[in-house]
C-alpha positions as CSV (number, residue, x, y, z in Angstrom):
1,M,49.3,-19.6,14.9
2,K,51.5,-18.8,11.9
3,T,54.6,-20.9,11.5
4,I,58.0,-19.3,11.0
5,G,57.9,-20.6,7.4
6,Q,54.5,-19.0,6.7
7,R,55.8,-15.6,8.1
8,R,58.9,-15.9,6.0
9,G,56.8,-16.7,3.0
10,R,54.7,-13.5,3.4
11,V,57.8,-11.4,4.0
12,G,59.3,-12.9,0.9
13,I,56.2,-12.1,-1.2
14,A,56.2,-8.5,0.2
15,V,59.9,-8.1,-0.7
16,L,59.3,-9.4,-4.2
17,V,56.4,-7.0,-4.7
18,I,58.5,-4.1,-3.5
19,A,61.3,-5.1,-5.8
20,L,58.9,-5.3,-8.8
21,G,57.3,-2.0,-7.7
22,S,60.7,-0.2,-7.7
23,L,61.3,-1.4,-11.2
24,A,57.8,-0.3,-12.3
25,L,58.4,3.1,-10.8
26,Q,61.5,3.6,-12.9
27,L,59.6,2.5,-16.0
28,S,56.3,4.3,-15.4
29,P,56.0,6.8,-12.4
30,A,52.5,7.0,-10.8
31,S,51.7,10.6,-10.2
32,A,48.8,9.7,-7.9
33,F,51.2,8.8,-5.1
34,P,53.8,10.8,-3.0
35,P,57.0,11.5,-4.9
36,G,59.7,8.9,-4.1
37,D,57.3,6.1,-2.9
38,P,57.9,2.8,-4.7
39,V,54.9,2.0,-6.9
40,Y,53.9,-1.2,-8.5
41,T,52.0,-0.2,-11.7
42,F,49.6,-2.4,-13.5
43,N,47.8,-2.5,-16.9
44,Y,45.0,-5.0,-16.9
45,S,42.3,-6.1,-19.4
46,V,39.0,-6.4,-17.6
47,K,36.1,-8.6,-18.3
48,A,33.2,-7.2,-16.3
49,S,29.6,-8.4,-15.8
50,T,26.7,-7.0,-13.8
51,H,23.6,-8.8,-12.7
52,L,20.6,-6.4,-12.5
53,K,18.4,-7.8,-9.8
54,K,15.1,-6.2,-10.8
55,L,15.4,-7.2,-14.4
56,N,17.0,-10.6,-13.5
57,E,19.4,-10.0,-16.3
58,T,23.2,-10.2,-16.6
59,I,25.0,-7.6,-18.7
60,A,28.5,-8.3,-19.9
61,P,30.2,-5.5,-21.9
62,P,33.2,-6.1,-24.2
63,P,36.5,-6.2,-22.3
64,G,37.8,-2.9,-20.9
65,T,40.9,-1.7,-19.1
66,F,42.0,-1.2,-15.5
67,I,45.2,0.9,-15.2
68,G,46.8,2.2,-12.1
69,G,49.3,1.4,-9.3
70,I,49.8,0.3,-5.7
71,D,52.0,2.4,-3.4
72,L,54.3,-0.1,-1.7
73,S,54.9,2.1,1.3
74,T,51.2,2.4,2.2
75,F,49.7,-0.4,0.0
76,Q,47.1,2.1,-1.2
77,L,45.7,1.4,-4.7
78,V,44.6,4.0,-7.2
79,G,43.4,3.2,-10.7
80,N,41.1,4.0,-13.6
81,I,38.6,1.5,-15.0
82,T,37.2,2.0,-18.5
83,L,34.4,-0.2,-19.9
84,P,32.8,-0.1,-23.4
85,Q,29.1,0.5,-23.8
86,T,26.8,-2.5,-23.9
87,S,23.1,-3.4,-24.8
88,F,20.4,-5.2,-22.9
89,T,16.6,-5.7,-23.1
90,L,13.9,-4.6,-20.8
91,Q,10.2,-4.0,-20.6
92,L,8.8,-0.6,-19.8
93,A,5.5,-1.3,-18.1
94,G,2.7,0.9,-19.4
95,I,4.6,2.2,-22.4
96,V,6.0,-0.5,-24.7
97,P,6.4,-4.2,-24.2
98,L,10.1,-4.7,-25.2
99,V,13.0,-2.2,-25.4
100,T,16.6,-2.6,-26.4
101,A,18.7,-0.2,-24.4
102,T,22.4,0.8,-24.7
103,A,24.2,1.8,-21.5
104,K,27.6,2.9,-20.5
105,I,29.4,3.1,-17.1
106,V,31.2,6.4,-16.7
107,S,33.8,6.7,-13.9
108,I,33.6,10.1,-12.1
109,K,36.7,9.6,-9.9
110,P,39.6,7.1,-9.7
111,V,39.1,3.7,-8.2
112,V,40.7,3.7,-4.7
113,G,41.5,0.8,-2.4
114,K,44.1,-1.1,-0.4
115,L,46.1,-4.3,-0.6
116,N,45.9,-6.3,2.6
117,L,49.1,-8.2,3.2
118,A,47.6,-10.3,5.9
119,N,45.6,-12.3,3.3
120,F,46.9,-10.7,0.1
121,T,43.5,-9.4,-1.0
122,V,42.5,-6.1,-2.5
123,T,39.4,-4.1,-1.6
124,A,38.6,-1.2,-3.8
125,T,35.7,1.2,-4.5
126,A,34.6,2.6,-7.8
127,T,32.4,5.7,-8.1
128,L,30.5,6.1,-11.4
129,N,27.4,7.1,-13.2
130,I,25.3,4.8,-15.4
131,R,24.2,6.5,-18.6
132,I,21.5,5.0,-20.8
133,L,22.5,6.2,-24.2
134,S,19.5,5.0,-26.0
135,A,16.4,2.9,-25.7
136,Y,14.4,1.7,-28.8
137,A,11.2,-0.2,-28.9
138,T,11.2,-3.0,-31.5
139,G,10.4,-1.6,-34.9
140,V,10.2,2.0,-33.6
141,P,13.1,4.3,-34.6
142,I,12.7,6.8,-31.7
143,N,15.1,7.0,-28.8
144,L,12.7,6.9,-25.8
145,V,15.2,8.2,-23.3
146,G,16.7,11.2,-25.2
147,N,20.4,12.2,-24.9
148,S,20.9,12.8,-21.2
149,C,19.5,9.8,-19.3
150,V,21.7,9.2,-16.3
151,T,21.7,8.1,-12.7
152,A,20.5,10.9,-10.4
153,T,23.3,10.3,-8.0
154,P,26.7,8.5,-8.3
155,V,26.9,4.7,-7.9
156,S,29.4,3.4,-5.4
157,I,30.7,-0.2,-5.9
158,T,33.0,-1.7,-3.4
159,M,34.6,-5.0,-4.6
160,S,37.2,-7.3,-3.2
161,G,39.2,-10.4,-4.2
162,P,42.6,-12.1,-4.0
163,A,45.5,-10.2,-5.6
164,S,47.5,-12.0,-8.2
165,F,50.5,-10.0,-9.5
166,G,51.2,-11.1,-13.0
167,G,48.2,-13.4,-13.1
168,T,44.4,-13.2,-13.3
169,S,42.4,-11.7,-10.4
170,K,38.7,-11.8,-9.8
171,F,36.9,-9.1,-7.8
172,S,33.2,-8.9,-6.9
173,G,30.8,-6.8,-4.9
174,T,27.1,-5.7,-4.5
175,F,25.7,-2.3,-5.1
176,T,22.5,-0.2,-5.3
177,I,21.4,1.5,-8.4
178,P,19.8,4.9,-7.7
179,S,17.0,6.5,-9.6
180,F,17.5,7.9,-13.1
181,K,16.9,11.4,-14.2
182,T,16.3,13.3,-17.5
183,C,15.2,10.3,-19.4
184,G,12.3,12.1,-21.1
185,L,8.9,10.5,-21.0
186,A,10.5,7.2,-20.1
187,T,11.9,8.4,-16.8
188,T,9.1,7.1,-14.6
189,A,9.1,3.7,-16.4
190,I,12.9,3.4,-16.2
191,N,12.7,4.0,-12.5
192,Q,10.2,1.3,-12.0
193,V,12.3,-1.5,-13.6
194,I,16.0,-0.8,-12.9
195,P,16.9,1.1,-9.7
196,G,17.2,-0.8,-6.4
197,P,19.7,-2.8,-4.1
198,G,21.2,-6.2,-4.5
199,N,22.9,-5.8,-7.9
200,T,26.2,-7.6,-8.3
201,F,29.4,-6.6,-10.1
202,T,32.2,-9.0,-11.1
203,A,35.5,-8.1,-12.8
204,I,38.1,-10.5,-14.0
205,A,41.4,-8.7,-14.5
206,S,44.3,-10.1,-16.5
207,P,47.6,-8.5,-17.5
208,A,47.1,-6.7,-20.9
């Protein structure tokens, strides 16, 4: 059972967030929410990493951004995450022994989620495509995947973690990578070594 002090503490936090949100609304209105709602806006630097289960490899692109807001009437979150491209190595069985690939996550809709005041955690879902921009075998100057190698269907990643307004927050989740399409002659080989369930995504967000 929560004590009176604990309940007051949570109410105090909520009031503080609403006060900050009202100020943020005056400084930077968030058009994703109903007009007039108090909105806490944020601009975070994001250090993300993904562990690809099939390859048993962790990929960590350079820091990106996560910009958006939380509607303090409904506690709904809407934001946009942008991550730079990154490179990793893989083996394409039956074609070449070692390949260096460059990939990029491309968001296809805003990140949506909700702040849970009961435990002050955020749960949010990102919907994106994974594009393999290039794949070069060692010593061979030919892009094996062409210019349009992409996941055949969107990737959905639901992540959660404790919210820290003004501080660093860590969010994580698991996701499935679907098959890839239009990767030229490497399509079959790519689909043997990358797609599948059990991949993990972690994002550490800090105020920019």
